[in-house]
N, CA, C and O atoms as a GROMACS GRO file, in nm:
protein
  332
    1MET      N    1  -5.969   4.714  -3.053
    1MET     CA    2  -6.076   4.624  -3.091
    1MET      C    3  -6.161   4.690  -3.198
    1MET      O    4  -6.175   4.812  -3.204
    2LEU      N    5  -6.216   4.606  -3.282
    2LEU     CA    6  -6.300   4.653  -3.391
    2LEU      C    7  -6.438   4.591  -3.384
    2LEU      O    8  -6.452   4.476  -3.342
    3LYS      N    9  -6.539   4.666  -3.425
    3LYS     CA   10  -6.673   4.610  -3.440
    3LYS      C   11  -6.690   4.578  -3.588
    3LYS      O   12  -6.664   4.662  -3.673
    4ALA      N   13  -6.735   4.456  -3.618
    4ALA     CA   14  -6.742   4.412  -3.757
    4ALA      C   15  -6.863   4.322  -3.778
    4ALA      O   16  -6.930   4.282  -3.683
    5THR      N   17  -6.891   4.292  -3.906
    5THR     CA   18  -7.000   4.203  -3.944
    5THR      C   19  -6.943   4.088  -4.026
    5THR      O   20  -6.865   4.110  -4.118
    6VAL      N   21  -6.983   3.966  -3.992
    6VAL     CA   22  -6.937   3.848  -4.065
    6VAL      C   23  -7.005   3.846  -4.202
    6VAL      O   24  -7.128   3.853  -4.212
    7THR      N   25  -6.923   3.835  -4.308
    7THR     CA   26  -6.978   3.834  -4.444
    7THR      C   27  -6.953   3.703  -4.517
    7THR      O   28  -7.010   3.680  -4.624
    8GLY      N   29  -6.870   3.617  -4.462
    8GLY     CA   30  -6.845   3.490  -4.529
    8GLY      C   31  -6.753   3.400  -4.450
    8GLY      O   32  -6.693   3.442  -4.350
    9ARG      N   33  -6.743   3.275  -4.495
    9ARG     CA   34  -6.657   3.175  -4.432
    9ARG      C   35  -6.555   3.129  -4.535
    9ARG      O   36  -6.588   3.108  -4.651
   10ILE      N   37  -6.432   3.115  -4.492
   10ILE     CA   38  -6.324   3.068  -4.579
   10ILE      C   39  -6.308   2.917  -4.556
   10ILE      O   40  -6.288   2.873  -4.442
   11TRP      N   41  -6.316   2.839  -4.662
   11TRP     CA   42  -6.296   2.694  -4.653
   11TRP      C   43  -6.155   2.662  -4.694
   11TRP      O   44  -6.106   2.711  -4.796
   12SER      N   45  -6.088   2.579  -4.615
   12SER     CA   46  -5.952   2.540  -4.645
   12SER      C   47  -5.934   2.394  -4.606
   12SER      O   48  -5.953   2.357  -4.490
   13THR      N   49  -5.897   2.311  -4.703
   13THR     CA   50  -5.876   2.170  -4.672
   13THR      C   51  -5.736   2.144  -4.620
   13THR      O   52  -5.710   2.037  -4.564
   14LYS      N   53  -5.645   2.238  -4.637
   14LYS     CA   54  -5.509   2.223  -4.587
   14LYS      C   55  -5.475   2.344  -4.500
   14LYS      O   56  -5.499   2.458  -4.538
   15LYS      N   57  -5.417   2.317  -4.384
   15LYS     CA   58  -5.370   2.426  -4.298
   15LYS      C   59  -5.260   2.373  -4.209
   15LYS      O   60  -5.244   2.252  -4.193
   16ILE      N   61  -5.183   2.463  -4.151
   16ILE     CA   62  -5.072   2.422  -4.067
   16ILE      C   63  -5.125   2.352  -3.941
   16ILE      O   64  -5.233   2.383  -3.892
   17ALA      N   65  -5.046   2.259  -3.890
   17ALA     CA   66  -5.088   2.177  -3.776
   17ALA      C   67  -5.109   2.261  -3.649
   17ALA      O   68  -5.187   2.222  -3.562
   18GLU      N   69  -5.042   2.373  -3.638
   18GLU     CA   70  -5.052   2.457  -3.517
   18GLU      C   71  -5.185   2.532  -3.506
   18GLU      O   72  -5.214   2.589  -3.400
   19MET      N   73  -5.265   2.532  -3.612
   19MET     CA   74  -5.393   2.604  -3.606
   19MET      C   75  -5.490   2.527  -3.516
   19MET      O   76  -5.514   2.408  -3.539
   20PRO      N   77  -5.546   2.593  -3.416
   20PRO     CA   78  -5.643   2.526  -3.329
   20PRO      C   79  -5.778   2.508  -3.400
   20PRO      O   80  -5.796   2.555  -3.512
   21THR      N   81  -5.869   2.441  -3.334
   21THR     CA   82  -6.002   2.421  -3.390
   21THR      C   83  -6.074   2.555  -3.398
   21THR      O   84  -6.076   2.632  -3.301
   22GLY      N   85  -6.134   2.582  -3.510
   22GLY     CA   86  -6.206   2.706  -3.532
   22GLY      C   87  -6.219   2.732  -3.681
   22GLY      O   88  -6.173   2.652  -3.762
   23SER      N   89  -6.282   2.842  -3.716
   23SER     CA   90  -6.303   2.877  -3.856
   23SER      C   91  -6.231   3.007  -3.889
   23SER      O   92  -6.195   3.084  -3.801
   24ILE      N   93  -6.212   3.028  -4.018
   24ILE     CA   94  -6.163   3.158  -4.064
   24ILE      C   95  -6.279   3.226  -4.135
   24ILE      O   96  -6.334   3.173  -4.232
   25LEU      N   97  -6.316   3.342  -4.085
   25LEU     CA   98  -6.430   3.416  -4.138
   25LEU      C   99  -6.384   3.546  -4.203
   25LEU      O  100  -6.288   3.608  -4.160
   26GLU      N  101  -6.456   3.585  -4.307
   26GLU     CA  102  -6.437   3.718  -4.366
   26GLU      C  103  -6.531   3.812  -4.293
   26GLU      O  104  -6.650   3.784  -4.278
   27VAL      N  105  -6.477   3.925  -4.247
   27VAL     CA  106  -6.558   4.025  -4.178
   27VAL      C  107  -6.536   4.162  -4.243
   27VAL      O  108  -6.430   4.189  -4.299
   28VAL      N  109  -6.638   4.245  -4.235
   28VAL     CA  110  -6.627   4.383  -4.281
   28VAL      C  111  -6.634   4.472  -4.157
   28VAL      O  112  -6.731   4.466  -4.081
   29VAL      N  113  -6.532   4.553  -4.139
   29VAL     CA  114  -6.525   4.643  -4.024
   29VAL      C  115  -6.632   4.750  -4.041
   29VAL      O  116  -6.639   4.818  -4.144
   30ASP      N  117  -6.716   4.764  -3.939
   30ASP     CA  118  -6.824   4.863  -3.944
   30ASP      C  119  -6.770   5.004  -3.966
   30ASP      O  120  -6.665   5.039  -3.912
   31GLU      N  121  -6.839   5.081  -4.044
   31GLU     CA  122  -6.810   5.221  -4.075
   31GLU      C  123  -6.682   5.242  -4.154
   31GLU      O  124  -6.633   5.355  -4.163
   32SER      N  125  -6.625   5.135  -4.213
   32SER     CA  126  -6.506   5.157  -4.295
   32SER      C  127  -6.505   5.075  -4.424
   32SER      O  128  -6.430   5.107  -4.516
   33ASN      N  129  -6.587   4.971  -4.432
   33ASN     CA  130  -6.590   4.878  -4.546
   33ASN      C  131  -6.458   4.807  -4.567
   33ASN      O  132  -6.434   4.751  -4.674
   34SER      N  133  -6.370   4.808  -4.467
   34SER     CA  134  -6.244   4.735  -4.471
   34SER      C  135  -6.272   4.588  -4.443
   34SER      O  136  -6.345   4.556  -4.349
   35LYS      N  137  -6.214   4.497  -4.524
   35LYS     CA  138  -6.236   4.354  -4.504
   35LYS      C  139  -6.116   4.291  -4.436
   35LYS      O  140  -6.001   4.328  -4.463
   36LEU      N  141  -6.143   4.195  -4.348
   36LEU     CA  142  -6.040   4.120  -4.277
   36LEU      C  143  -6.075   3.972  -4.279
   36LEU      O  144  -6.192   3.936  -4.290
   37LEU      N  145  -5.974   3.888  -4.268
   37LEU     CA  146  -5.995   3.748  -4.237
   37LEU      C  147  -5.964   3.733  -4.089
   37LEU      O  148  -5.856   3.772  -4.044
   38ALA      N  149  -6.057   3.676  -4.013
   38ALA     CA  150  -6.041   3.666  -3.869
   38ALA      C  151  -6.063   3.522  -3.824
   38ALA      O  152  -6.155   3.455  -3.873
   39PHE      N  153  -5.981   3.474  -3.733
   39PHE     CA  154  -5.998   3.341  -3.676
   39PHE      C  155  -6.114   3.346  -3.578
   39PHE      O  156  -6.124   3.437  -3.496
   40ASP      N  157  -6.201   3.245  -3.587
   40ASP     CA  158  -6.322   3.241  -3.505
   40ASP      C  159  -6.329   3.114  -3.421
   40ASP      O  160  -6.362   3.008  -3.475
   41PRO      N  161  -6.299   3.121  -3.292
   41PRO     CA  162  -6.312   3.005  -3.206
   41PRO      C  163  -6.453   2.989  -3.148
   41PRO      O  164  -6.480   2.892  -3.077
   42LEU      N  165  -6.543   3.084  -3.178
   42LEU     CA  166  -6.675   3.088  -3.114
   42LEU      C  167  -6.787   3.023  -3.195
   42LEU      O  168  -6.889   2.986  -3.138
   43GLY      N  169  -6.770   3.009  -3.325
   43GLY     CA  170  -6.876   2.953  -3.409
   43GLY      C  171  -6.976   3.057  -3.456
   43GLY      O  172  -7.096   3.028  -3.461
   44CYS      N  173  -6.931   3.175  -3.490
   44CYS     CA  174  -7.019   3.283  -3.538
   44CYS      C  175  -7.067   3.255  -3.679
   44CYS      O  176  -7.007   3.177  -3.752
   45GLY      N  177  -7.177   3.320  -3.717
   45GLY     CA  178  -7.236   3.296  -3.848
   45GLY      C  179  -7.249   3.421  -3.932
   45GLY      O  180  -7.228   3.533  -3.885
   46GLN      N  181  -7.284   3.400  -4.058
   46GLN     CA  182  -7.300   3.510  -4.155
   46GLN      C  183  -7.400   3.612  -4.103
   46GLN      O  184  -7.507   3.577  -4.053
   47GLY      N  185  -7.364   3.740  -4.118
   47GLY     CA  186  -7.451   3.850  -4.076
   47GLY      C  187  -7.437   3.887  -3.929
   47GLY      O  188  -7.492   3.989  -3.886
   48GLU      N  189  -7.366   3.808  -3.852
   48GLU     CA  190  -7.351   3.833  -3.709
   48GLU      C  191  -7.254   3.948  -3.684
   48GLU      O  192  -7.150   3.958  -3.750
   49LYS      N  193  -7.288   4.033  -3.589
   49LYS     CA  194  -7.200   4.142  -3.546
   49LYS      C  195  -7.102   4.085  -3.444
   49LYS      O  196  -7.142   4.014  -3.352
   50VAL      N  197  -6.973   4.117  -3.461
   50VAL     CA  198  -6.869   4.059  -3.376
   50VAL      C  199  -6.770   4.166  -3.331
   50VAL      O  200  -6.764   4.276  -3.386
   51ILE      N  201  -6.692   4.129  -3.229
   51ILE     CA  202  -6.582   4.212  -3.181
   51ILE      C  203  -6.453   4.141  -3.222
   51ILE      O  204  -6.436   4.022  -3.196
   52VAL      N  205  -6.362   4.215  -3.285
   52VAL     CA  206  -6.238   4.157  -3.337
   52VAL      C  207  -6.118   4.225  -3.271
   52VAL      O  208  -6.108   4.348  -3.270
   53ALA      N  209  -6.028   4.145  -3.216
   53ALA     CA  210  -5.899   4.194  -3.167
   53ALA      C  211  -5.797   4.168  -3.276
   53ALA      O  212  -5.804   4.068  -3.347
   54THR      N  213  -5.700   4.260  -3.291
   54THR     CA  214  -5.602   4.246  -3.398
   54THR      C  215  -5.460   4.255  -3.344
   54THR      O  216  -5.436   4.294  -3.230
   55GLY      N  217  -5.365   4.218  -3.430
   55GLY     CA  218  -5.223   4.231  -3.399
   55GLY      C  219  -5.176   4.139  -3.288
   55GLY      O  220  -5.224   4.027  -3.274
   56SER      N  221  -5.082   4.188  -3.209
   56SER     CA  222  -5.021   4.106  -3.104
   56SER      C  223  -5.122   4.065  -2.998
   56SER      O  224  -5.106   3.961  -2.934
   57VAL      N  225  -5.226   4.145  -2.978
   57VAL     CA  226  -5.331   4.110  -2.881
   57VAL      C  227  -5.400   3.981  -2.925
   57VAL      O  228  -5.426   3.894  -2.843
   58ALA      N  229  -5.430   3.970  -3.054
   58ALA     CA  230  -5.494   3.849  -3.108
   58ALA      C  231  -5.400   3.730  -3.095
   58ALA      O  232  -5.443   3.623  -3.051
   59ALA      N  233  -5.275   3.747  -3.132
   59ALA     CA  234  -5.178   3.637  -3.129
   59ALA      C  235  -5.152   3.587  -2.987
   59ALA      O  236  -5.130   3.468  -2.966
   60SER      N  237  -5.155   3.676  -2.889
   60SER     CA  238  -5.123   3.637  -2.752
   60SER      C  239  -5.233   3.556  -2.685
   60SER      O  240  -5.210   3.502  -2.577
   61TRP      N  241  -5.349   3.547  -2.745
   61TRP     CA  242  -5.459   3.468  -2.687
   61TRP      C  243  -5.426   3.319  -2.689
   61TRP      O  244  -5.470   3.245  -2.601
   62PHE      N  245  -5.350   3.274  -2.787
   62PHE     CA  246  -5.318   3.133  -2.804
   62PHE      C  247  -5.210   3.090  -2.706
   62PHE      O  248  -5.116   3.165  -2.680
   63SER      N  249  -5.223   2.969  -2.650
   63SER     CA  250  -5.120   2.920  -2.559
   63SER      C  251  -5.006   2.858  -2.641
   63SER      O  252  -5.025   2.817  -2.755
   64GLY      N  253  -4.888   2.853  -2.581
   64GLY     CA  254  -4.772   2.798  -2.650
   64GLY      C  255  -4.728   2.891  -2.762
   64GLY      O  256  -4.748   3.012  -2.756
   65LYS      N  257  -4.667   2.832  -2.864
   65LYS     CA  258  -4.623   2.911  -2.979
   65LYS      C  259  -4.747   2.952  -3.058
   65LYS      O  260  -4.818   2.866  -3.109
   66PRO      N  261  -4.773   3.083  -3.071
   66PRO     CA  262  -4.896   3.126  -3.138
   66PRO      C  263  -4.892   3.098  -3.289
   66PRO      O  264  -4.788   3.116  -3.352
   67PRO      N  265  -5.005   3.055  -3.345
   67PRO     CA  266  -5.011   3.040  -3.491
   67PRO      C  267  -5.012   3.178  -3.555
   67PRO      O  268  -5.031   3.278  -3.486
   68PRO      N  269  -4.991   3.186  -3.686
   68PRO     CA  270  -4.986   3.317  -3.753
   68PRO      C  271  -5.125   3.377  -3.772
   68PRO      O  272  -5.176   3.386  -3.884
   69VAL      N  273  -5.185   3.419  -3.660
   69VAL     CA  274  -5.319   3.480  -3.661
   69VAL      C  275  -5.305   3.622  -3.612
   69VAL      O  276  -5.254   3.646  -3.503
   70ASP      N  277  -5.352   3.719  -3.692
   70ASP     CA  278  -5.344   3.858  -3.647
   70ASP      C  279  -5.480   3.925  -3.637
   70ASP      O  280  -5.488   4.046  -3.617
   71ALA      N  281  -5.589   3.847  -3.650
   71ALA     CA  282  -5.723   3.898  -3.625
   71ALA      C  283  -5.804   3.785  -3.562
   71ALA      O  284  -5.811   3.676  -3.617
   72LEU      N  285  -5.864   3.812  -3.446
   72LEU     CA  286  -5.932   3.710  -3.367
   72LEU      C  287  -6.069   3.761  -3.323
   72LEU      O  288  -6.080   3.868  -3.264
   73ILE      N  289  -6.173   3.683  -3.352
   73ILE     CA  290  -6.306   3.719  -3.303
   73ILE      C  291  -6.312   3.682  -3.155
   73ILE      O  292  -6.297   3.566  -3.118
   74ILE      N  293  -6.336   3.783  -3.071
   74ILE     CA  294  -6.335   3.759  -2.926
   74ILE      C  295  -6.474   3.771  -2.864
   74ILE      O  296  -6.491   3.744  -2.745
   75GLY      N  297  -6.573   3.812  -2.943
   75GLY     CA  298  -6.708   3.824  -2.889
   75GLY      C  299  -6.811   3.842  -2.998
   75GLY      O  300  -6.781   3.886  -3.109
   76SER      N  301  -6.934   3.806  -2.964
   76SER     CA  302  -7.049   3.824  -3.051
   76SER      C  303  -7.136   3.933  -2.990
   76SER      O  304  -7.166   3.928  -2.871
   77ILE      N  305  -7.176   4.030  -3.069
   77ILE     CA  306  -7.253   4.143  -3.018
   77ILE      C  307  -7.402   4.110  -3.024
   77ILE      O  308  -7.456   4.089  -3.133
   78ASP      N  309  -7.469   4.106  -2.909
   78ASP     CA  310  -7.611   4.079  -2.906
   78ASP      C  311  -7.692   4.203  -2.940
   78ASP      O  312  -7.790   4.196  -3.014
   79GLU      N  313  -7.650   4.316  -2.887
   79GLU     CA  314  -7.714   4.444  -2.920
   79GLU      C  315  -7.621   4.556  -2.879
   79GLU      O  316  -7.531   4.535  -2.798
   80THR      N  317  -7.643   4.673  -2.934
   80THR     CA  318  -7.564   4.789  -2.895
   80THR      C  319  -7.653   4.888  -2.823
   80THR      O  320  -7.772   4.899  -2.852
   81ALA      N  321  -7.595   4.960  -2.728
   81ALA     CA  322  -7.669   5.060  -2.654
   81ALA      C  323  -7.689   5.185  -2.742
   81ALA      O  324  -7.596   5.226  -2.811
   82SER      N  325  -7.806   5.243  -2.739
   82SER     CA  326  -7.828   5.365  -2.815
   82SER      C  327  -7.784   5.484  -2.733
   82SER      O  328  -7.784   5.480  -2.610
   83LYS      N  329  -7.748   5.591  -2.803
   83LYS     CA  330  -7.702   5.713  -2.733
   83LYS      C  331  -7.816   5.791  -2.677
   83LYS      O  332  -7.794   5.896  -2.616
   0.00000   0.00000   0.00000
């Protein structure tokens, strides 16, 4: 799992029928500046801190034949504990 920040939303008027309801968001992985496109079933917004699952873990969340999603937002971070 990765901790990331939502930096944008991807708009697409055409997509495959197997894609469930949700958005595709651009996120920047914290402490690496690596960018990902992640499927968001939760309705997260710009600037929000999120938890992202990747790879087969992300794909296995979908029932039936999984759509081609390899990054999935699985949670919104309300706050982090300090050390």
